[in-house]
C-alpha positions as CSV (number, residue, x, y, z in Angstrom):
1,M,37.8,-39.9,-7.5
2,K,36.2,-40.8,-10.8
3,V,32.6,-39.5,-10.4
4,A,29.8,-40.2,-12.9
5,I,26.4,-38.7,-13.1
6,I,23.3,-40.0,-14.4
7,G,20.6,-37.2,-14.9
8,G,21.0,-33.7,-16.7
9,G,18.4,-31.9,-14.6
10,A,18.9,-29.3,-11.8
11,I,20.3,-31.7,-9.1
12,G,22.4,-33.5,-11.5
13,L,23.8,-30.0,-13.1
14,L,24.5,-28.8,-9.8
15,F,26.2,-32.0,-8.4
16,A,28.3,-31.8,-11.9
17,S,29.6,-28.2,-11.3
18,Y,30.6,-28.5,-7.5
19,L,32.3,-32.1,-8.0
20,S,34.0,-31.0,-10.9
21,K,36.2,-28.7,-8.8
22,K,38.1,-31.8,-7.3
23,H,37.0,-34.8,-9.4
24,E,37.1,-36.2,-12.8
25,V,33.0,-36.0,-13.6
26,T,31.3,-37.5,-16.4
27,I,27.4,-36.9,-16.6
28,Y,25.2,-38.9,-18.5
29,T,21.7,-37.2,-20.0
30,R,18.5,-37.9,-21.4
31,T,19.0,-36.6,-24.8
32,K,22.1,-36.4,-27.4
33,E,21.6,-32.7,-28.0
34,Q,22.2,-32.1,-24.2
35,A,25.1,-34.2,-23.7
36,K,26.7,-32.4,-27.0
37,M,26.0,-29.1,-25.8
38,L,27.6,-29.9,-22.3
39,Q,30.6,-31.3,-24.2
40,E,31.0,-28.5,-26.6
41,K,30.4,-25.5,-24.4
42,G,30.5,-26.2,-20.6
43,L,28.2,-26.1,-17.9
44,S,27.4,-22.8,-16.6
45,L,26.9,-22.7,-12.9
46,I,25.2,-19.3,-11.3
47,N,26.0,-19.0,-7.8
48,Q,24.0,-17.0,-5.4
49,Q,25.5,-13.6,-6.1
50,D,24.5,-14.4,-9.7
51,E,28.3,-15.2,-10.6
52,T,29.0,-17.5,-13.3
53,Q,31.4,-19.7,-13.7
54,I,31.9,-22.5,-16.8
55,I,33.0,-26.1,-16.0
56,K,34.5,-28.4,-18.5
57,L,33.3,-31.9,-18.2
58,S,32.5,-35.3,-20.3
59,S,29.2,-35.6,-21.1
60,F,27.4,-38.7,-23.2
61,P,23.6,-39.5,-23.6
62,M,22.6,-42.4,-21.2
63,D,22.1,-45.2,-24.0
64,Q,26.2,-44.9,-23.7
65,M,26.5,-45.8,-20.0
66,N,27.5,-49.5,-20.5
67,Q,30.8,-48.0,-20.4
68,V,30.7,-46.4,-17.0
69,D,34.0,-46.9,-15.4
70,S,34.0,-45.0,-11.9
71,D,34.1,-45.2,-8.2
72,I,31.0,-43.5,-7.5
73,V,28.0,-42.9,-9.7
74,I,25.5,-40.7,-8.3
75,V,21.8,-41.5,-9.6
76,A,20.0,-37.8,-10.2
77,V,17.0,-38.9,-11.9
78,K,13.4,-38.7,-10.8
79,Q,11.8,-41.9,-9.2
80,Y,9.6,-42.5,-12.5
81,H,12.7,-42.4,-14.8
82,L,14.4,-45.4,-12.7
83,N,12.5,-48.4,-14.5
84,D,14.2,-47.2,-18.1
85,L,17.7,-47.3,-16.0
86,M,17.4,-50.5,-14.5
87,D,19.6,-52.8,-17.3
88,H,22.2,-50.2,-17.1
89,L,22.0,-50.2,-13.0
90,K,22.3,-53.6,-12.9
91,S,25.6,-53.5,-15.2
92,I,27.2,-51.7,-12.7
93,R,29.3,-53.7,-10.1
94,N,32.6,-52.5,-9.4
95,S,31.0,-48.9,-8.5
96,S,29.4,-47.6,-5.6
97,L,25.8,-46.3,-6.2
98,L,24.1,-43.1,-4.6
99,F,20.2,-42.7,-5.2
100,L,18.9,-39.1,-4.5
101,Q,15.7,-39.6,-5.5
102,N,12.5,-37.9,-3.2
103,G,10.3,-40.6,-1.6
104,M,10.7,-43.9,-0.5
105,S,9.5,-46.3,-3.0
106,H,12.7,-46.6,-5.2
107,L,14.1,-48.8,-1.9
108,S,12.3,-51.6,-3.5
109,Y,14.9,-51.2,-6.8
110,L,17.9,-51.5,-4.8
111,D,18.2,-55.1,-3.1
112,T,18.3,-56.3,-6.9
113,L,21.4,-54.6,-7.8
114,P,24.6,-56.2,-7.8
115,A,26.5,-53.0,-6.8
116,E,28.8,-53.9,-3.6
117,S,27.9,-50.5,-2.1
118,I,24.8,-48.6,-2.3
119,F,23.9,-45.5,-1.0
120,V,20.7,-43.5,-0.6
121,G,20.6,-39.6,-0.1
122,V,18.6,-36.6,0.4
123,V,19.7,-33.3,-0.9
124,E,18.5,-30.0,1.1
125,H,20.0,-27.7,-1.9
126,G,18.0,-25.4,-3.8
127,A,18.7,-25.5,-7.6
128,Q,16.9,-24.4,-10.5
129,R,17.7,-25.4,-14.1
130,I,17.7,-22.3,-16.5
131,D,18.6,-24.1,-19.5
132,P,20.1,-27.7,-20.6
133,I,23.8,-26.2,-19.8
134,T,23.0,-24.0,-17.0
135,V,22.3,-24.3,-13.4
136,K,21.4,-21.4,-10.5
137,H,22.4,-22.6,-6.9
138,T,19.3,-20.9,-5.4
139,G,19.8,-22.0,-1.6
140,L,22.5,-23.4,0.4
141,G,22.3,-26.6,2.0
142,V,23.6,-30.0,2.7
143,T,23.6,-33.7,1.0
144,R,22.6,-36.2,3.6
145,F,23.7,-39.6,2.9
146,G,23.7,-43.3,4.6
147,L,24.7,-46.8,3.8
148,W,21.9,-48.9,2.5
149,K,23.8,-52.2,1.5
150,G,27.7,-53.1,1.4
151,G,30.7,-51.0,3.0
152,L,31.5,-47.6,3.2
153,S,33.5,-47.3,0.1
154,F,34.4,-43.4,0.5
155,E,34.1,-40.5,3.2
156,E,32.1,-37.6,3.4
157,E,34.9,-35.3,3.3
158,E,35.9,-36.9,-0.1
159,L,32.8,-35.3,-1.8
160,S,32.5,-32.5,0.3
161,E,33.2,-29.0,-1.2
162,E,33.0,-25.4,0.0
163,G,29.3,-24.5,0.2
164,F,28.5,-28.0,-0.9
165,P,28.8,-30.6,2.2
166,F,28.2,-34.1,2.4
167,V,26.9,-35.3,5.7
168,L,27.4,-39.2,6.7
169,Q,23.7,-40.4,8.4
170,A,23.6,-43.6,10.5
171,N,19.9,-44.2,10.0
172,P,19.2,-43.8,6.4
173,T,15.6,-44.9,6.7
174,L,14.7,-42.2,9.2
175,M,16.8,-39.8,7.2
176,L,14.2,-40.7,4.1
177,K,11.1,-40.4,6.3
178,E,12.3,-37.0,7.6
179,K,13.0,-35.8,3.5
180,L,9.5,-37.4,2.3
181,L,7.7,-35.9,5.6
182,V,8.9,-32.4,4.3
183,N,8.2,-33.1,0.8
184,C,4.4,-34.3,1.2
185,V,3.5,-31.4,3.3
186,I,5.1,-28.7,1.2
187,N,5.0,-29.7,-2.5
188,P,1.3,-30.9,-3.1
189,L,-0.1,-27.9,-1.0
190,T,1.9,-25.5,-3.0
191,A,1.5,-27.0,-6.4
192,L,-2.4,-27.1,-5.9
193,L,-2.6,-23.8,-4.3
194,Q,0.0,-22.3,-6.7
195,V,1.8,-20.4,-4.2
196,P,5.5,-20.0,-2.9
197,N,6.7,-22.1,0.0
198,G,6.2,-19.4,2.6
199,Q,2.7,-18.7,1.8
200,L,2.0,-21.9,3.6
201,V,2.7,-20.4,7.2
202,D,2.2,-17.3,6.5
203,N,-1.2,-17.3,5.1
204,P,-3.5,-18.2,8.2
205,Y,-6.0,-20.7,6.1
206,Y,-3.0,-22.1,4.3
207,Y,-1.3,-22.6,7.9
208,Q,-4.3,-24.7,8.9
209,L,-4.0,-26.8,6.3
210,F,-0.3,-27.3,6.5
211,Q,-1.0,-28.2,10.1
212,V,-3.6,-31.1,9.0
213,V,-1.3,-32.7,6.0
214,F,1.9,-32.7,9.0
215,E,-0.3,-34.2,11.3
216,E,-1.5,-36.7,8.8
217,G,2.1,-37.6,7.5
218,V,3.6,-37.9,10.7
219,H,1.2,-40.3,11.7
220,A,1.2,-42.5,8.3
221,L,5.1,-42.7,8.8
222,H,5.2,-43.4,12.3
223,M,7.5,-40.8,13.3
224,S,8.5,-39.6,16.8
225,S,9.7,-36.5,17.9
226,K,6.6,-34.5,16.3
227,E,7.4,-30.9,17.7
228,Q,10.8,-31.0,16.6
229,L,9.9,-32.3,13.0
230,F,7.1,-29.5,13.0
231,N,9.5,-27.2,13.5
232,K,11.8,-28.3,11.1
233,V,9.4,-28.1,8.3
234,E,8.0,-25.0,9.3
235,Q,11.5,-23.7,9.4
236,I,12.3,-25.1,5.7
237,C,9.0,-23.2,4.6
238,R,10.2,-20.0,5.7
239,K,14.3,-20.2,4.9
240,T,12.7,-20.9,1.3
241,A,9.7,-18.7,1.8
242,Q,10.4,-17.2,-1.9
243,N,10.8,-20.1,-3.5
244,H,8.7,-22.7,-5.8
245,S,8.4,-26.2,-4.8
246,S,9.3,-28.6,-7.7
247,M,5.9,-29.8,-8.0
248,F,4.3,-26.6,-8.4
249,K,6.8,-26.0,-11.3
250,D,6.2,-29.1,-12.8
251,L,2.4,-28.6,-12.7
252,Q,3.1,-24.9,-14.3
253,V,5.4,-26.1,-17.5
254,G,3.2,-29.3,-17.9
255,R,5.5,-32.3,-16.9
256,K,4.6,-35.2,-15.0
257,T,5.3,-34.7,-10.9
258,E,6.5,-36.8,-8.6
259,I,2.9,-36.8,-6.5
260,E,3.4,-41.0,-6.7
261,A,7.2,-41.1,-5.1
262,I,6.0,-38.5,-2.5
263,V,2.5,-38.4,-1.6
264,G,2.0,-42.3,-3.0
265,S,4.7,-43.3,-0.8
266,V,3.0,-41.7,2.0
267,L,0.0,-43.2,1.3
268,E,1.7,-46.9,1.4
269,E,2.8,-46.4,4.6
270,A,-0.6,-45.4,5.8
271,K,-2.4,-48.6,3.9
272,K,0.2,-50.4,5.9
273,N,-0.5,-49.0,9.3
274,K,-4.2,-48.6,8.5
275,S,-4.2,-44.9,9.4
276,R,-6.5,-42.4,8.0
277,V,-4.8,-39.8,6.0
278,P,-7.9,-38.1,3.9
279,T,-6.5,-34.4,3.3
280,L,-3.4,-36.8,1.7
281,E,-5.6,-38.9,-0.4
282,F,-7.6,-35.6,-1.7
283,L,-4.3,-34.0,-2.2
284,Y,-2.9,-36.6,-4.5
285,N,-6.0,-37.3,-6.6
286,A,-6.0,-33.4,-7.2
287,I,-2.6,-33.6,-8.6
288,K,-3.0,-36.7,-10.4
289,G,-6.1,-34.7,-12.0
290,K,-4.1,-31.8,-12.8
291,E,-1.6,-33.9,-14.7
292,V,-4.4,-35.6,-17.4
């Protein structure tokens, strides 16, 4: 297949590196400099054994996306960059679109797009962008995706690679809610406390905060199977104990965080359901304050 990837961050580079193994991949980056470096030097993938593989692919800056001619377009930018891409995304009609944003606020954009098939997905891999042309695969996981609009235009086996599986989900809304719950518990707490993920369950005082935020999130999102979900979030913390969340890293380097897409989305749901979520409101304001 012809695959276009929009976004040269950690997730965009990770997807480009794995999908290039059996597909014709083109990546579109925000800067001309990154596109030029990828075109000239290739993309370096560092696996979990610290082995490096150089991948050759086509790369262009995003302002050249009018020429997109692909079977599938994977949108791997952060939620707050979507507005800038809407004109380009509205010009895509004959390709399937797969959105990989955190949160749920991007869903309002999807019905305005003319593409015949639109998918939403969540990424459970760990990835770190080392520099503009190097990505490290820091944690093995899966990409879950579901059909939001249109018909199923490709099978999960077509995209899956060894160590990089895709899994089709029947209920994309539930899938997004579960990922949102994980993110709203782990990201703001680790960012504000400046700790790796595992500290949320190993430190007894942080663990109390973990439990409170989980309870508020489940209540706001109207989710059942609470015990099963709690175990899942706790397991993710333990599995990624040494990792730092993306929100932690964003604050560390002075980047805008995804607090709006993550906690903001939960607060919107809480408002609709008239749920009280004081701890999440505190976390939202605390992270926003650190961004100023």
